[in-house]
N, C-alpha and C positions, 0 to 999 in steps of 0.2 A: 663391406660395402653398403650391408642394410644400415649400420649405425650413422652413415654420414647423411641419411635424409631426416629423420625424426626432427632435428633442431630448425631447419629451414620452414618445415611445414609447421611446428610447433608458433614460431612467428607468424607466418600465415593468417593461421588459426586464431590468436590473440588478437591480430591485429582487426579482425573482422567486426562489421558494424555491432553495436549495443543491441540488444533485445529490448524493447519496451513495451509491455503489455499490460500494464497494472493501472485502472484509473482511480485515482484518490490518492490517500495520501499515505504512504507506507511506513513513514516516522509515528512513532505514539506520544501522544500527550493525555496526559491523566493530572487530574486535579481532585485531592481526596484527603482523608484524615487517616495517619498513620498512629492511632490512638489518640494520644493529645496534640501531636505534630501534624500541622498542616503541611503539604506537600504539594509542588507543582513538580512532576518528572517527565521530562524527554526522553526516548528512546529513537533513536536514530538507528535505525536498522540497515545491517550490512547488504551492499547490492550484491553480492554473492555470497553463497552459504555452500561449505562453511567459511564464516566470516564474523568480524569483530562489532560487536554492536557499541554504540558511544551512549554513553548514560549520563545525563545532566539532572540534577535534583536542586531545586532552589526551595529553602525552607521558607515558607512565610511568617514564619516566627523565629524568634533568637534562641529557643530553646534547644536545638538540635546543636550536640557536639560531634557525632562520627554517626557513619553510613556504611553499613556493609551488604555486600549486592553478590547474588548467587543467580545460575540460570537453571530452571526446572522445565519439565513438560509442564501442561496444565493438567493433563489425567493420563492415565495408562502408567507404561513402564517409564521409569525417569521422573515421576513427578513426587516421588517421597524420597529419596535418598538421596540428600544434595551433598555436591562437592564442598571442598572447603570454601569459605567465602574470600572474597577481595575486598580491602578498604578503599572507599573511594577518596579521594583528594580534596581535602577543602580548601579552599581558595583564600589565600592571604591576605588580599587584599578585599574579598569579600566573605566573611564568614559564614555566610547563608546560603554558599554557592558550592555544591560538590559536584565533582567528575570521574568517571570511572569508565573501564572498557571490560567486556565479556565475551567472551567465545558463543557463536551459537553453529552448533555443529552440523544440524540438520535442518530441512523443511519442516516448517507445521506449526503448532501451536504453543508457544512457549510462554512463560513468566520469568520474571524478575523480581527476586523476593528482595526486600530490603529488609536490614534489620537496623532500626533506629536507636539511636541512643543519646539521651539528653537529661536535663534537669529532672524531667519528671520520669526519670525510669526508661527500661527498654519497652520498644514496640515492635510491630511488624507489620509491612505493606507488602501486596501481591498486584504485580502490574500485568496485565494480557500485552503478548505481542504474538504477531502474526510473522514467521521467518518464513523469506523465498526468496529466490534468485529472481534479479529483475535484468541482469545483462551480464556479458561476459566482461572482462576486466582484460584491457590492452598492457601487454608487455613491456616493460620499461626499453627507451628505445636503446639505451648503451647496452642492455643483455642482449636486445637481438641483435644488435651490430657484433656482438663478442662472439654469439653463437652464430652469425653467419660468416665470420672470418675463420672461425675455427670448423667448420664445414667444407668452404672452399679449400684451406689447407689440408683437408684429410682427401678429398676428391683429389686433388694434386698429387699428393703423396700416394694415393692408390694407383693413379696413371702412370707416376715414374716407375714406382715398385715394378708394374707388369711391364713397362718397358725394358726397364735394365735385366729384368730376368730374360724376356725374349733375345736380348742383345749380347749378355754376356754370360749367360748361366753355364754354356759348355766351353767358355774360354778358358785356356791356362792363365795362371796368374800373371798379370802384367802385360797380357797380348792386348793386342788392340783389335776391335771388332772390324771385320772385314764390311765393305759396302753393302752385300746382300743381308747381312745382319742389322745394320743400321736402318735400311727400308724396310725390313721386316718389324724392326722394333718399332718404327713410326706408324705401321698400320695396325700393329697391336697397342699402342696407345690411341689412337684414334678411335678404334673398334671399343678399346674398354672404358673411355669417355663417353661414346654413344650408350654403351650399357648403362652406366652409371647414372647417366642422364634418364634415361628410360627408367629405371627402375624409382629415381626421384620423383618422375611425372607420375607413374603408376602409383607409386608410394602416395605422393600428395593426394590423387584422387581417393584412396583408399581411407585416408586421414580427415579429409575432408567429409567423407560420408559419415566413418566412426563421429566426428566431433559434431556433426548436425544432426545425428539421431540423439546423441549426448545432449545437446542443448535442448533438442525438443522435449527430451524428458526432463530437464533440470529447469528450465525457464520457466516462471510462472505465468500461467495465463487463466484468465476468469472463465468459468465454464460458456461456452455459446449459449443465445438465449434469442429465440423467435417467437415475434409478437405478431398478432392477428386479430381482426374483428371476425366474430363468428357469429351468425344471425345478424340482429338488428343491432343490440348496443351490447353483446360480451367480448370484452376482451382476453384473450387468450395468450398464456405464456408456456411457450415449451422449453424448458431447459436441457441442453445439448449434453453430449457425453465429453468427460474430460479425463485426458489420459493421466494427465498430473495429478488428478484427485484419485483417479482408480489405481496409480501405481504405489499410493497411499493410505489403502486402506486401512493397515493396520495402524494408521495414525488418528483413527476418527474421523477422515476428511470426506465422509459421504454423506451419511445422514442429516438431515437439518434440524434443529431446534428453535422453539419460540424465543423472540427477542422483545420484549415490551407487549407480549401476549399476542405475536403475530409472527407466521413463519417468513414473510414476503414483507418488505416495506419498500414499494413502487413508487419512483416519482418520475412525472411527466412532466417535462418542459418543453413548452411550445417555441420553434425556433423559426427564424432566427432571432426575435425578438425579446424572448424569454418574457413575454407579457401572459402567459397561463401558466399556472403551477398546481398539480394534483399530488396528493399525496395519500396512496392508496393501499389495500391491503388484501390481496386476491385470495381465496380460499382455494386449498389443495383438493384437486379432483381425481390426481393419480399418481404414482410415483412421481412423475416428471412435469406434470400440468398444473398450471394455476390460472383460475377463471377470475374474472369479475365484470359484474354488471355495472355498464358504466350509466350513471346520472347525467344531467346537463353538462356537457363536454362540449367545448367549442371546439370547432373542426382546424386542421391546419397538420403540419408537419412537427411531429414531437420528436425529442430526444427521451428515452426511458433508461432509467436507473432501478438496478432491483438489489436490494439488500437482503443477504441471508446470512446465517451462523450456522457453521455445521457444531456437529455434536461435541467436540474437542475445542470448540470456541473459536475457530478459525473461520474471519468472515471473508466473503466473497462480495463485489460489487459485478453485476452482469448490466452490460447495455444493449440497447436494441435501438432502429429507428422506425416510425411508424409514423402513417400517415392516417390522421382519424377524419371520420366524416363530421359533418355538424349535427351535434345530438342536443344543441341550445334546447330543442323543444322537448325534451325530456325534463322539463322541471317540475314535474309532478311526481319523477322516480326518485324515491330517497336514496342516500349511498348505502350500498352492500352492509356497509360496518359502519356503526357509530364513529369510528375514529377517522374514517375517511374525510379529506377535507379539499377544498379548492380557492382558489385567490386567482381574481385578474389583478393584475398590477400594471404599473406603466412601463412602456416600452422600452428596451434599453436606449441610452442616450451617448453619443460619441465622446460628450465632454464632460455633462455632470458627474459630479461625486457629491455624497449626502452621507452626512450624518445623523440625520434627523428623517424619521420615515412615518407615513400616516399607518395608522392600523386601525382599519375600519373607519366608519363615519367620523368619528370624533377622537378616540383616543390616539395617542401617538407615541414612538418609540426614537429613545436617543442612543447613539452609541458613543459611548465616552471614553475617546481617545486619550484625556489629559495630555494632548501635546505631543505624544509619540507620535511618530512614523511607522509605518509597516512597512517590514523588510522580509524579503523570502529567506526562510530558512530561521528566523528569528522567532522562539517560541514568545508568546504574548497569550495575555487575557482579555479577549473580548468581551467587554461588561456593556450591558444594554439597560437603558432605565425606563420603564413604561409608565406611562402618563395618562389619566383620566381625562374626560372633555373639560375639567375644570382646571386641567395644568398640574392636578396634585398626583403624588403617587398614586399608582393604582393598588386598589386594595381589593379587587374582586377577581385577582388572577386565581386558576385553579391550575391543577396536574394536567398535564396532556399525556397520556398513555404513562403517567406514572412519572414524568419528567417535568421540570419547571418549565423547561422551553424545548424546542428542536430547533437546530441550525443547520441548514444546507447552505454548502459552499459551492459554486461553480466556476470554474475560470472561463471567459468569453468563448475561447476555441474548444472548450469540452475537455480539456486535459487533464484537469484537475476538478474532482467532486469528492465532496467529502458529508456524510451527516454526522454531526457534533451534537454531544449531550454537555450538559454541564460538568459532568465529570470528565469530558475528554473524549479524545476521535476512538476510544476503544470501544467493542459492542457491551453493552450492558449483561448481555448472558454470557459473556466470558467472564465477567468480575463475580455473576453469581454462581458461577463453575468453580473458581477458586475461593469462594466462601460457603461453597456447601448448601447454597439456595437455590434450588433447582424446581423453583415452583412452576408447573406446567402453564400458568396463567402469567407469570410474572408479575404477580402482586407483590411478592418481598424479594424482588432485585434489590441491591443497593442503590441508594441515591433516590429511591423511588418515593415521591410525596404523596401523603395522604390527608394533608392539612392546606392552609392557604399558604399561596408562594409570595416570595417577596418581589415588589416591585422592580429589583434590580437582579438581574440574570447575567450568570457569568458562563464563559466558553472558552476551556484552554485550546488553543490550537497554535499550528504554526505552517505558514502558508509554503508548501514547496517550491513555487515558482514566482518570479515576478511577473507583471502583467495586471490585466484589467480582471476583476471578479466582482460576481452577483452574488448577494448574501440573501437567502431567504430564513427569515427570522417567523417562527410559529408560535405560539401564546396560546391560551385558553381565558380571555376575560368574560366573566358572566356566562360561563358554559360552552362559549362559542368560539370555535377554532379562528383565528385571525392570522393574517400574515402580513409583516412588514419587510418592505425590501431596499437594501443599499447595495449602492455603487461605488466600490473601493478600487484604488490603483496601489498595487504593492511594488517597492522599490528592489533593485538588485541588492 
């Protein structure tokens, strides 16, 4: 009798609503050199773990002939002994485009290692990938229908067996059951049906309880974060307990490491007009507390996004809402950190879309789309050109926290947030782990600039959803961080 319940309960479980808890872009976009080969790598992470990651690689030159891929942990057990690699499929119509698939068996910090073969020999690249379950997957309707029919058949069979046993078990062969036995058989069949339905009902309650507990531990949720103003002008962030991370202590998902020299990159966007933008770096005052002395910040309702990187390279984006008092009178108070920046930008428009934006009083930035349309789930290299006050390519750009620029991408409804660098959407601290460059200050991280920055800056990305987006581009001309704002519409 117990065997007839789980199929129906399984159908009920897998048809439950999907869990959605991650702000940002779960897919990975990475633009880098694999030795002499320039590659643009896209890793479409699975929605469930274990699951299959879809790998796409575009060679930005014609020298690549073959690519092998293999999944490994970033650090710890499983980071050294690689399984046999899989050969990526090379497109016949586009020989510079390669596709492949890899199983990611557990949540945590992974890498996709690429062995690249081409006219200049063999080279290697490693791409950090954060793997986590984002939702439950629905069972196929046909499979659910088959299981339901089988369950009904089993229940009816059990009812019939008990009825037949009560009616005919003590009769001679070929004898007809008397009316009394037939009445007793009907009673037994009804009682059996009630018992079986009761077992199914109670089993369903148990199954749902177990399933919910498993989903709670399986589906990724960013740690909770509380934000408050303490005293006159101190912003305090408190990171809450995360059972998801705590259950994975062995995977180095608890402690935080610096990224670009800071443990936290905090972004404040004033809502609903998105007309104020702050990029701050609070200091750690205890294991779970970070504080920042606010300078001249305009009051209003703010959405907060805090980026951190775990010691295994796994990134978290935590969110909070906070109403700030008007601190514009604090103009004389300098920022707590020289990397802190602020921008007063035009409010959101209901119809305007722009590919050219002001940068300070005289400079400007142009987004070079070259006629292409932006589509959801389609990888693109966003190319920006910075011009000086004479309309010439800017020659005074400097690195900002070691990067040629920082790009923050926010969907209007806040369902998407991404902090992207010229190398892509991966945290550079994770790249440093892969390249064994663990400088605490971040000065030797891959991709960091120590000389003049080109007037053209690129960012690989793929918008996860269609809709309206606001882009905040931060660059550093003449030693001063400035922000240009773009409004874009992404098509389905």
